[in-house]
All heavy atoms as an XYZ file, in Angstrom:
814
protein
N      18.308      5.582    -11.454
C      17.945      4.999    -10.176
C      18.031      3.479    -10.317
O      17.479      2.905    -11.243
C      16.527      5.442     -9.791
C      16.054      4.876     -8.483
S      14.371      5.354     -7.982
C      14.514      7.104     -7.746
N      18.714      2.852     -9.392
C      18.815      1.391     -9.423
C      17.642      0.766     -8.666
O      16.846      1.466     -8.047
C      20.161      0.927     -8.865
C      20.322      1.217     -7.385
O      19.668      2.153     -6.890
O      21.090      0.521     -6.722
N      17.551     -0.551     -8.737
C      16.416     -1.274     -8.149
C      16.313     -1.046     -6.642
O      15.219     -0.804     -6.120
C      16.529     -2.766     -8.458
C      15.433     -3.586     -7.833
C      14.138     -3.531     -8.314
C      15.691     -4.426     -6.747
C      13.121     -4.277     -7.751
C      14.680     -5.177     -6.176
C      13.403     -5.096     -6.682
O      12.392     -5.836     -6.107
N      17.432     -1.106     -5.933
C      17.403     -0.954     -4.475
C      16.886      0.437     -4.080
O      16.052      0.564     -3.171
C      18.788     -1.192     -3.885
N      17.357      1.466     -4.760
C      16.897      2.828     -4.456
C      15.425      2.993     -4.817
O      14.664      3.653     -4.090
C      17.750      3.845     -5.208
N      15.012      2.398     -5.929
C      13.611      2.479     -6.331
C      12.718      1.750     -5.337
O      11.610      2.204     -5.024
C      13.438      1.901     -7.732
N      13.202      0.629     -4.817
C      12.426     -0.133     -3.831
C      12.257      0.673     -2.541
O      11.179      0.681     -1.941
C      13.129     -1.468     -3.548
C      12.326     -2.410     -2.713
C      11.126     -2.928     -3.461
C      10.399     -3.938     -2.597
N       8.969     -3.910     -2.807
N      13.315      1.389     -2.129
C      13.224      2.245     -0.949
C      12.209      3.357     -1.186
O      11.392      3.673     -0.319
C      14.614      2.819     -0.591
C      14.504      3.917      0.452
C      15.537      1.716     -0.112
N      12.255      3.954     -2.374
C      11.293      5.015     -2.719
C       9.868      4.466     -2.701
O       8.951      5.117     -2.204
C      11.642      5.585     -4.095
C      10.680      6.598     -4.618
C      10.780      7.908     -3.874
N       9.892      8.878     -4.499
C       9.153      9.737     -3.812
N       9.258      9.811     -2.508
N       8.359     10.552     -4.424
N       9.683      3.264     -3.227
C       8.361      2.649     -3.229
C       7.868      2.429     -1.799
O       6.711      2.709     -1.480
C       8.390      1.324     -3.986
C       7.031      0.671     -4.101
C       7.103     -0.694     -4.733
O       7.988     -1.487     -4.397
N       6.184     -0.989     -5.636
N       8.737      1.936     -0.947
C       8.366      1.716      0.454
C       7.979      3.030      1.127
O       7.026      3.083      1.907
C       9.504      1.043      1.214
C       9.755     -0.385      0.753
O       8.866     -0.977      0.097
O      10.853     -0.908      1.048
N       8.700      4.105      0.819
C       8.375      5.423      1.374
C       7.008      5.894      0.898
O       6.221      6.453      1.682
C       9.442      6.456      0.986
C      10.774      6.204      1.664
O      10.820      5.435      2.655
O      11.781      6.783      1.192
N       6.720      5.694     -0.376
C       5.421      6.106     -0.909
C       4.285      5.282     -0.307
O       3.213      5.815     -0.012
C       5.416      5.986     -2.435
C       6.263      7.021     -3.171
C       6.359      6.672     -4.652
C       5.698      8.410     -2.983
N       4.509      3.976     -0.119
C       3.498      3.144      0.543
C       3.262      3.619      1.982
O       2.117      3.679      2.450
C       3.907      1.668      0.550
C       3.441      0.906     -0.649
C       4.360      0.389     -1.561
C       2.092      0.666     -0.884
C       3.940     -0.327     -2.677
C       1.665     -0.041     -1.992
C       2.595     -0.535     -2.881
O       2.170     -1.240     -3.980
N       4.323      3.966      2.683
C       4.193      4.439      4.064
C       3.430      5.764      4.108
O       2.558      5.955      4.971
C       5.568      4.596      4.700
N       3.739      6.675      3.192
C       3.037      7.961      3.148
C       1.565      7.764      2.840
O       0.695      8.410      3.442
C       3.683      8.877      2.111
N       1.260      6.852      1.919
C      -0.125      6.571      1.569
C      -0.872      5.958      2.745
O      -2.014      6.319      3.031
C      -0.171      5.657      0.347
C      -1.570      5.391     -0.126
O      -2.119      4.320      0.130
N      -2.161      6.349     -0.807
N      -0.217      5.042      3.446
C      -0.834      4.407      4.604
C      -1.100      5.424      5.719
O      -2.163      5.410      6.339
C       0.063      3.290      5.111
O      -0.483      2.688      6.248
N      -0.146      6.304      5.942
C      -0.302      7.344      6.967
C      -1.465      8.264      6.630
O      -2.288      8.598      7.495
C       0.993      8.147      7.113
O       2.045      7.251      7.467
C       0.866      9.231      8.161
N      -1.543      8.685      5.368
C      -2.632      9.575      4.949
C      -3.978      8.872      5.066
O      -4.973      9.474      5.494
C      -2.391     10.046      3.517
N      -4.025      7.600      4.726
C      -5.256      6.830      4.822
C      -5.715      6.695      6.272
O      -6.900      6.879      6.582
C      -5.047      5.446      4.209
O      -6.188      4.646      4.383
N      -4.776      6.391      7.159
C      -5.119      6.252      8.579
C      -5.606      7.570      9.169
O      -6.562      7.596      9.951
C      -3.924      5.732      9.362
C      -3.634      4.272      9.106
C      -2.404      3.802      9.838
C      -2.068      2.371      9.456
N      -0.797      1.920     10.034
N      -4.964      8.682      8.785
C      -5.380      9.995      9.284
C      -6.791     10.323      8.812
O      -7.625     10.810      9.590
C      -4.399     11.066      8.823
N      -7.077     10.045      7.554
C      -8.409     10.306      7.013
C      -9.457      9.442      7.703
O     -10.508      9.937      8.127
C      -8.419     10.056      5.502
C      -9.741     10.288      4.783
C     -10.196     11.732      4.925
C      -9.605      9.907      3.314
N      -9.183      8.161      7.854
C     -10.147      7.269      8.498
C     -10.350      7.600      9.965
O     -11.472      7.506     10.482
C      -9.718      5.815      8.324
C     -10.012      5.310      6.936
O     -11.050      5.619      6.365
N      -9.102      4.546      6.380
N      -9.296      8.016     10.652
C      -9.425      8.413     12.049
C     -10.331      9.630     12.176
O     -11.184      9.700     13.063
C      -8.038      8.717     12.656
O      -7.236      7.534     12.558
C      -8.148      9.143     14.104
N     -10.153     10.590     11.276
C     -10.998     11.785     11.296
C     -12.458     11.422     11.043
O     -13.351     11.875     11.748
C     -10.515     12.804     10.259
C     -11.341     14.051     10.234
C     -11.161     15.027     11.198
C     -12.312     14.243      9.268
C     -11.936     16.184     11.192
C     -13.087     15.385      9.245
C     -12.902     16.362     10.214
N     -12.701     10.580     10.047
C     -14.077     10.190      9.720
C     -14.706      9.427     10.881
O     -15.872      9.642     11.220
C     -14.107      9.346      8.431
C     -13.674     10.189      7.239
C     -15.486      8.764      8.192
C     -13.429      9.392      5.976
N     -13.939      8.558     11.517
C     -14.468      7.741     12.608
C     -14.872      8.580     13.822
O     -15.697      8.137     14.625
C     -13.462      6.674     13.022
C     -13.318      5.582     11.968
O     -14.239      5.448     11.123
O     -12.292      4.880     11.982
N     -14.320      9.772     13.963
C     -14.710     10.646     15.076
C     -16.185     11.026     14.995
O     -16.822     11.269     16.011
C     -13.897     11.944     15.061
C     -12.457     11.787     15.389
C     -11.706     13.111     15.238
O     -12.292     14.134     14.890
N     -10.422     13.069     15.496
N     -16.720     11.080     13.775
C     -18.088     11.535     13.577
C     -19.041     10.392     13.258
O     -20.228     10.608     13.095
C     -18.126     12.569     12.437
C     -17.276     13.764     12.723
C     -15.987     13.849     12.220
C     -17.737     14.783     13.534
C     -15.188     14.943     12.486
C     -16.952     15.874     13.811
C     -15.667     15.952     13.293
N     -18.514      9.201     13.175
C     -19.348      8.053     12.845
C     -19.577      7.961     11.353
O     -19.486      8.952     10.629
N     -19.824      6.768     10.913
C     -20.072      6.547      9.492
C     -21.564      6.334      9.269
O     -22.278      5.893     10.162
C     -19.278      5.342      9.003
C     -17.784      5.592      9.077
C     -17.014      4.454      8.491
N     -15.586      4.662      8.660
C     -14.785      5.135      7.717
N     -15.279      5.455      6.549
N     -13.503      5.279      7.939
N     -21.977      6.636      8.074
C     -23.378      6.480      7.721
C     -23.705      5.047      7.372
O     -22.920      4.127      7.608
N     -24.883      4.853      6.785
C     -25.273      3.515      6.362
C     -24.238      2.933      5.389
O     -23.667      3.637      4.574
C     -26.609      3.727      5.654
C     -27.075      5.058      6.094
C     -25.866      5.857      6.470
N     -23.987      1.682      5.513
C     -23.047      0.957      4.652
C     -21.622      1.491      4.773
O     -20.817      1.353      3.861
C     -23.512      0.983      3.199
C     -24.831      0.274      2.988
S     -25.334      0.125      1.267
C     -25.672      1.807      0.835
N     -21.301      2.156      5.876
C     -19.938      2.614      6.114
C     -19.526      3.846      5.327
O     -18.339      4.157      5.240
N     -20.478      4.543      4.752
C     -20.160      5.720      3.941
C     -19.905      6.940      4.823
O     -20.422      7.051      5.931
C     -21.294      6.015      2.962
C     -21.605      4.904      1.958
C     -22.813      5.275      1.120
C     -20.402      4.638      1.082
N     -19.129      7.879      4.292
C     -18.842      9.128      5.007
C     -20.058     10.042      4.905
O     -20.531     10.325      3.795
C     -17.619      9.826      4.381
O     -16.526      8.918      4.379
C     -17.257     11.073      5.153
N     -20.551     10.535      6.033
C     -21.711     11.426      5.997
C     -21.391     12.735      5.250
O     -20.256     13.209      5.252
C     -21.997     11.712      7.471
C     -21.306     10.626      8.225
C     -20.148     10.220      7.397
N     -22.410     13.317      4.631
C     -22.215     14.537      3.850
C     -21.746     15.702      4.700
O     -20.942     16.523      4.243
C     -23.509     14.919      3.130
C     -23.834     13.959      1.988
O     -22.892     13.296      1.507
O     -25.008     13.876      1.598
N     -22.209     15.798      5.949
C     -21.790     16.934      6.781
C     -20.293     16.859      7.104
O     -19.657     17.876      7.329
C     -22.640     17.033      8.058
C     -22.321     15.995      9.102
N     -22.837     14.717      9.055
C     -21.541     16.051     10.200
C     -22.380     14.030     10.096
N     -21.588     14.814     10.809
N     -19.733     15.656      7.115
C     -18.300     15.498      7.343
C     -17.534     15.895      6.078
O     -16.486     16.548      6.155
C     -17.964     14.052      7.755
C     -16.469     13.838      7.859
C     -18.642     13.700      9.068
N     -18.074     15.544      4.917
C     -17.398     15.850      3.657
C     -17.283     17.352      3.398
O     -16.412     17.777      2.647
C     -18.132     15.196      2.489
C     -17.995     13.702      2.445
C     -18.710     13.132      1.237
C     -18.601     11.636      1.186
N     -19.310     11.076      0.025
N     -18.133     18.139      4.018
C     -18.075     19.588      3.813
C     -17.065     20.272      4.726
O     -16.762     21.443      4.521
C     -19.463     20.226      4.032
O     -19.889     19.960      5.377
C     -20.480     19.669      3.046
N     -16.551     19.577      5.711
C     -15.598     20.174      6.660
C     -14.244     20.414      5.992
O     -13.753     19.573      5.237
C     -15.401     19.261      7.866
C     -16.632     19.058      8.683
S     -16.246     17.915     10.030
C     -17.729     18.033     10.979
N     -13.616     21.571      6.276
C     -12.309     21.861      5.687
C     -11.230     20.864      6.095
O     -10.335     20.548      5.300
C     -11.960     23.256      6.200
C     -13.120     23.757      6.956
C     -14.120     22.667      7.075
N     -11.315     20.341      7.319
C     -10.333     19.360      7.774
C     -10.411     18.084      6.935
O      -9.393     17.523      6.541
C     -10.546     19.002      9.256
C     -10.382     20.162     10.201
C     -11.695     20.913     10.443
O     -12.702     20.654      9.724
O     -11.717     21.754     11.339
N     -11.648     17.648      6.669
C     -11.842     16.462      5.846
C     -11.287     16.690      4.452
O     -10.591     15.828      3.895
C     -13.326     16.092      5.753
C     -13.603     15.017      4.737
C     -13.448     13.676      5.058
C     -13.982     15.339      3.433
C     -13.673     12.682      4.121
C     -14.208     14.356      2.489
C     -14.051     13.030      2.837
O     -14.266     12.051      1.900
N     -11.597     17.852      3.884
C     -11.136     18.147      2.525
C      -9.615     18.159      2.438
O      -9.035     17.673      1.479
C     -11.712     19.469      2.045
C     -13.199     19.380      1.774
C     -13.767     20.733      1.373
N     -15.178     20.647      1.199
C     -15.783     20.742      0.017
N     -15.081     20.899     -1.072
N     -17.088     20.660     -0.057
N      -8.954     18.698      3.465
C      -7.485     18.727      3.467
C      -6.917     17.313      3.591
O      -5.974     16.954      2.869
C      -6.984     19.603      4.612
N      -7.491     16.513      4.487
C      -7.026     15.134      4.647
C      -7.299     14.310      3.398
O      -6.469     13.497      2.988
C      -7.689     14.491      5.870
C      -7.232     15.011      7.224
C      -8.156     14.508      8.329
C      -5.795     14.602      7.490
N      -8.444     14.533      2.787
C      -8.792     13.797      1.567
C      -7.854     14.183      0.422
O      -7.399     13.332     -0.339
C     -10.250     14.070      1.186
C     -10.727     13.355     -0.059
C     -10.604     11.861      0.121
N     -10.753     11.183     -1.138
C     -11.611     10.217     -1.367
N     -12.389      9.784     -0.397
N     -11.689      9.668     -2.544
N      -7.541     15.467      0.306
C      -6.616     15.917     -0.737
C      -5.230     15.317     -0.519
O      -4.564     14.896     -1.473
C      -6.543     17.437     -0.762
N      -4.794     15.248      0.730
C      -3.502     14.651      1.052
C      -3.489     13.173      0.673
O      -2.518     12.675      0.081
C      -3.200     14.821      2.538
O      -2.041     14.146      2.889
N      -4.541     12.472      1.006
C      -4.639     11.055      0.653
C      -4.658     10.867     -0.864
O      -3.961     10.003     -1.402
C      -5.881     10.416      1.269
C      -6.125      9.032      0.732
C      -5.334      7.963      1.128
C      -7.104      8.796     -0.231
C      -5.514      6.693      0.606
C      -7.299      7.537     -0.761
C      -6.499      6.493     -0.336
O      -6.678      5.246     -0.869
N      -5.452     11.681     -1.562
C      -5.537     11.561     -3.015
C      -4.181     11.809     -3.679
O      -3.799     11.107     -4.614
C      -6.578     12.527     -3.579
C      -8.003     12.111     -3.263
O      -8.221     10.932     -2.893
O      -8.908     12.961     -3.378
N      -3.433     12.820     -3.187
C      -2.107     13.102     -3.737
C      -1.169     11.914     -3.528
O      -0.436     11.520     -4.440
C      -1.505     14.359     -3.088
C      -1.947     15.651     -3.723
C      -1.117     16.826     -3.221
N      -1.099     16.974     -1.773
C      -2.025     17.610     -1.059
N      -3.060     18.159     -1.661
N      -1.920     17.700      0.250
N      -1.202     11.349     -2.327
C      -0.303     10.221     -2.051
C      -0.682      9.002     -2.902
O       0.195      8.274     -3.362
C      -0.324      9.862     -0.563
O      -1.554      9.291     -0.176
N      -1.966      8.802     -3.142
C      -2.406      7.676     -3.966
C      -1.984      7.862     -5.420
O      -1.545      6.911     -6.079
C      -3.921      7.506     -3.867
N      -2.075      9.073     -5.932
C      -1.670      9.347     -7.308
C      -0.167      9.155     -7.463
O       0.297      8.533     -8.430
C      -2.098     10.769     -7.735
C      -1.407     11.200     -9.016
C      -3.601     10.840     -7.894
N       0.609      9.667     -6.522
C       2.065      9.494     -6.580
C       2.446      8.019     -6.549
O       3.307      7.580     -7.312
C       2.738     10.236     -5.428
C       2.756     11.749     -5.510
C       3.320     12.345     -4.223
C       3.572     12.211     -6.703
N       1.809      7.264     -5.687
C       2.092      5.834     -5.579
C       1.712      5.108     -6.874
O       2.470      4.277     -7.378
C       1.350      5.232     -4.390
C       1.566      3.748     -4.135
C       3.036      3.441     -3.882
C       0.716      3.302     -2.954
N       0.558      5.435     -7.421
C       0.101      4.796     -8.649
C       1.052      5.093     -9.814
O       1.428      4.198    -10.581
C      -1.309      5.288     -8.991
C      -1.990      4.512    -10.071
C      -3.431      4.971    -10.315
N      -4.183      5.124     -9.095
C      -4.656      6.299     -8.640
N      -4.451      7.410     -9.310
N      -5.346      6.347     -7.528
N       1.456      6.349     -9.940
C       2.373      6.724    -11.015
C       3.730      6.048    -10.833
O       4.323      5.555    -11.801
C       2.548      8.238    -11.065
C       1.330      8.968    -11.552
C       1.467     10.473    -11.421
O       2.334     10.984    -10.719
N       0.598     11.193    -12.100
N       4.225      6.033     -9.608
C       5.520      5.400     -9.361
C       5.458      3.915     -9.657
O       6.355      3.357    -10.281
C       5.979      5.632     -7.918
C       7.322      5.034     -7.649
C       8.474      5.725     -7.966
C       7.445      3.767     -7.103
C       9.723      5.174     -7.752
C       8.692      3.202     -6.876
C       9.832      3.917     -7.203
N       4.401      3.238     -9.205
C       4.283      1.799     -9.431
C       4.193      1.458    -10.910
O       4.714      0.429    -11.343
C       3.089      1.222     -8.672
C       3.409      0.953     -7.234
O       4.561      0.776     -6.860
N       2.381      0.926     -6.407
N       3.539      2.307    -11.701
C       3.467      2.072    -13.140
C       4.872      2.100    -13.737
O       5.241      1.229    -14.533
C       2.578      3.114    -13.801
N       5.659      3.095    -13.361
C       7.038      3.192    -13.845
C       7.891      2.048    -13.296
O       8.643      1.420    -14.035
C       7.640      4.537    -13.437
C       9.101      4.623    -13.705
C       9.705      4.918    -14.885
C      10.156      4.369    -12.766
N      11.063      4.871    -14.743
C      11.380      4.535    -13.447
C      10.195      4.016    -11.428
C      12.606      4.362    -12.835
C      11.421      3.847    -10.817
C      12.611      4.027    -11.512
N       7.768      1.779    -12.021
C       8.584      0.781    -11.335
C       8.402     -0.605    -11.944
O       9.373     -1.313    -12.199
C       8.215      0.778     -9.848
C       8.998     -0.191     -9.009
C      10.306      0.085     -8.649
C       8.421     -1.358     -8.550
C      11.032     -0.800     -7.861
C       9.135     -2.245     -7.762
C      10.449     -1.963     -7.422
N       7.164     -0.993    -12.190
C       6.915     -2.335    -12.717
C       7.395     -2.477    -14.162
O       7.801     -3.560    -14.566
C       5.429     -2.725    -12.626
O       4.645     -1.731    -13.279
C       4.988     -2.870    -11.189
N       7.355     -1.398    -14.931
C       7.897     -1.454    -16.295
C       9.418     -1.483    -16.278
O      10.042     -2.241    -17.008
C       7.425     -0.248    -17.105
C       6.035     -0.376    -17.660
C       5.742      0.709    -18.686
N       6.065      2.056    -18.225
C       5.240      2.873    -17.595
N       4.010      2.474    -17.349
N       5.611      4.066    -17.220
N      10.010     -0.652    -15.452
C      11.457     -0.495    -15.425
C      12.176     -1.715    -14.841
O      13.249     -2.077    -15.298
C      11.817      0.760    -14.613
C      13.255      1.150    -14.656
C      13.651      1.747    -16.001
O      12.827      2.278    -16.716
N      14.913      1.623    -16.341
N      11.594     -2.320    -13.820
C      12.281     -3.376    -13.076
C      11.526     -4.700    -13.096
O      11.514     -5.438    -12.106
C      12.506     -2.930    -11.626
C      13.385     -1.726    -11.501
C      12.860     -0.501    -11.139
C      14.746     -1.817    -11.747
C      13.668      0.615    -11.015
C      15.568     -0.711    -11.623
C      15.027      0.514    -11.264
N      10.916     -5.041    -14.217
C      10.105     -6.262    -14.265
C      10.944     -7.513    -13.991
O      10.499     -8.416    -13.277
C       9.392     -6.390    -15.613
O      10.340     -6.448    -16.664
N      12.159     -7.565    -14.503
C      13.010     -8.740    -14.276
C      13.408     -8.854    -12.803
O      13.395     -9.946    -12.226
C      14.263     -8.667    -15.140
C      13.981     -8.814    -16.605
C      15.234     -8.665    -17.426
C      14.901     -8.693    -18.914
N      16.069     -8.426    -19.741
N      13.754     -7.737    -12.190
C      14.163     -7.753    -10.790
C      12.993     -8.119     -9.878
O      13.155     -8.855     -8.901
C      14.736     -6.390    -10.379
C      16.068     -6.069    -11.027
C      15.934     -5.375    -12.384
O      14.830     -5.407    -12.981
O      16.937     -4.821    -12.847
N      11.812     -7.621    -10.203
C      10.620     -7.934     -9.411
C      10.326     -9.429     -9.492
O      10.044    -10.079     -8.483
C       9.407     -7.108     -9.889
C       9.621     -5.620     -9.597
C       8.115     -7.607     -9.252
C       8.624     -4.705    -10.273
N      10.416     -9.987    -10.700
C      10.187    -11.413    -10.889
C      11.202    -12.240    -10.108
O      10.846    -13.226     -9.457
C      10.257    -11.751    -12.380
C       9.288    -12.794    -12.811
C       9.210    -12.942    -14.315
N       8.989    -11.634    -14.928
C       9.639    -11.177    -16.006
N      10.498    -11.916    -16.614
N       9.399     -9.982    -16.494
N      12.472    -11.836    -10.166
C      13.521    -12.568     -9.449
C      13.311    -12.493     -7.940
O      13.477    -13.492     -7.229
C      14.892    -12.011     -9.820
N      12.924    -11.326     -7.440
C      12.676    -11.168     -6.001
C      11.493    -12.024     -5.563
O      11.513    -12.641     -4.493
C      12.428     -9.702     -5.670
N      10.459    -12.077     -6.388
C       9.283    -12.892     -6.069
C       9.649    -14.374     -6.035
O       9.244    -15.102     -5.123
C       8.178    -12.635     -7.095
C       6.882    -13.336     -6.775
C       5.791    -12.984     -7.746
N       5.511    -11.562     -7.698
C       5.306    -10.801     -8.779
N       5.344    -11.313     -9.982
N       5.040     -9.517     -8.645
N      10.435    -14.823     -7.015
C      10.855    -16.227     -7.040
C      11.701    -16.568     -5.816
O      11.544    -17.630     -5.220
C      11.642    -16.524     -8.318
C      10.782    -16.682     -9.530
C      11.620    -17.044    -10.750
C      10.747    -17.160    -11.981
N      11.520    -17.520    -13.171
N      12.587    -15.657     -5.441
C      13.429    -15.890     -4.263
C      12.580    -15.961     -3.002
O      12.804    -16.799     -2.128
C      14.477    -14.796     -4.143
N      11.575    -15.088     -2.893
C      10.698    -15.078     -1.719
C       9.892    -16.368     -1.642
O       9.750    -16.970     -0.571
C       9.788    -13.853     -1.769
C       9.052    -13.566     -0.507
C       8.322    -12.232     -0.518
N       7.446    -12.067     -1.660
C       7.640    -11.186     -2.659
N       8.696    -10.398     -2.650
N       6.797    -11.088     -3.658
N       9.390    -16.836     -2.784
C       8.623    -18.080     -2.816
C       9.515    -19.259     -2.460
O       9.119    -20.147     -1.692
C       7.953    -18.271     -4.190
C       6.832    -17.253     -4.361
C       7.416    -19.687     -4.356
C       6.255    -17.180     -5.759
N      10.733    -19.285     -3.002
C      11.663    -20.377     -2.697
C      11.993    -20.406     -1.207
O      12.083    -21.479     -0.602
C      12.936    -20.221     -3.514
N      12.146    -19.223     -0.613
C      12.434    -19.153      0.820
C      11.256    -19.702      1.634
O      11.444    -20.476      2.565
C      12.734    -17.718      1.249
C      13.077    -17.599      2.728
S      13.142    -15.905      3.303
C      11.447    -15.417      3.136
N      10.047    -19.330      1.251
C       8.868    -19.813      1.979
C       8.702    -21.318      1.810
O       8.345    -22.013      2.752
C       7.620    -19.076      1.509
C       7.529    -17.659      2.023
S       5.947    -16.890      1.704
C       6.131    -16.421      0.003
N       8.975    -21.813      0.607
C       8.863    -23.251      0.381
C       9.903    -24.024      1.170
O       9.642    -25.137      1.628
C       8.998    -23.560     -1.109
C       7.774    -23.168     -1.908
C       7.947    -23.377     -3.399
O       9.089    -23.598     -3.854
O       6.928    -23.315     -4.103
N      11.076    -23.443      1.352
C      12.114    -24.125      2.121
C      11.763    -24.180      3.613
O      12.250    -25.045      4.328
C      13.461    -23.435      1.933
O      13.472    -22.180      2.571
N      10.910    -23.275      4.067
C      10.502    -23.267      5.466
C       9.417    -24.298      5.754
O       9.218    -24.696      6.892
C      10.024    -21.874      5.865
C      11.118    -20.822      5.789
S      10.515    -19.165      6.067
C      10.200    -19.225      7.810
N       8.712    -24.728      4.714
C       7.645    -25.721      4.868
C       8.275    -27.103      4.749
O       8.959    -27.391      3.771
C       6.566    -25.542      3.786
C       5.911    -24.177      3.917
C       5.531    -26.654      3.895
C       4.968    -23.846      2.785
N       8.060    -27.967      5.730
C       8.633    -29.311      5.640
C       8.098    -30.056      4.421
O       6.934    -29.911      4.055
C       8.177    -29.999      6.919
C       7.707    -28.916      7.812
C       7.326    -27.754      6.967
N       8.942    -30.830      3.830
C       8.570    -31.609      2.659
C       7.491    -32.625      3.052
O       7.577    -33.239      4.113
C       9.808    -32.319      2.111
C       9.565    -32.905      0.735
O       8.420    -33.065      0.314
N      10.634    -33.222      0.061
N       6.494    -32.830      2.210
C       5.409    -33.748      2.527
C       5.918    -35.179      2.679
O       5.423    -35.941      3.487
C       4.334    -33.691      1.448
C       3.535    -32.420      1.483
C       2.424    -32.418      0.424
O       2.288    -33.349     -0.351
N       1.637    -31.373      0.411
N       6.921    -35.550      1.893
C       7.462    -36.908      2.014
C       8.113    -37.109      3.366
O       8.015    -38.184      3.950
C       8.467    -37.173      0.893
C       7.830    -37.244     -0.475
C       8.859    -37.434     -1.571
O      10.052    -37.383     -1.311
N       8.393    -37.633     -2.790
N       8.768    -36.088      3.883
C       9.397    -36.199      5.200
C       8.349    -36.334      6.288
O       8.552    -37.023      7.279
C      10.274    -34.976      5.454
C      11.493    -34.885      4.574
C      12.246    -33.582      4.763
O      11.867    -32.798      5.670
O      13.205    -33.337      4.037
N       7.204    -35.692      6.118
C       6.145    -35.760      7.112
C       5.518    -37.151      7.160
O       5.102    -37.622      8.203
C       5.061    -34.723      6.818
C       5.483    -33.306      7.112
C       4.367    -32.311      6.790
O       3.391    -32.642      6.138
N       4.536    -31.099      7.266
N       5.409    -37.802      6.021
C       4.767    -39.102      5.959
C       5.637    -40.197      6.608
O       5.136    -41.201      7.056
C       4.471    -39.477      4.512
C       3.377    -38.619      3.911
C       3.152    -38.903      2.434
O       3.880    -39.673      1.830
N       2.142    -38.256      1.862
N       6.913    -39.991      6.651
C       7.818    -41.015      7.208
C       7.895    -40.952      8.681
O       7.554    -40.592      9.555
C       9.219    -40.856      6.640
C       9.239    -41.141      5.160
C      10.625    -40.856      4.580
O      11.513    -40.367      5.273
N      10.797    -41.167      3.323
């Protein structure tokens, strides 16, 4: 797998994790949260909650495992992409010397 394909896979895993997280939080919010934002115990016993939680946990594990491999395999490419992104952002910011003149 090359860097571009791995990056697409990573984006897909992030999207799946985000979707599972939103579904779980939407379900919990239907019943209200307890003190300090915790999920009430009666909600945790519901089969729907357990299925959504299992889906979220699976997506988080897949993402974590993939990211561990991805960062080891493509450390040079990740560094180069980060440097390019920073250089692009810096080029968008006007130079301080130009502002003073």
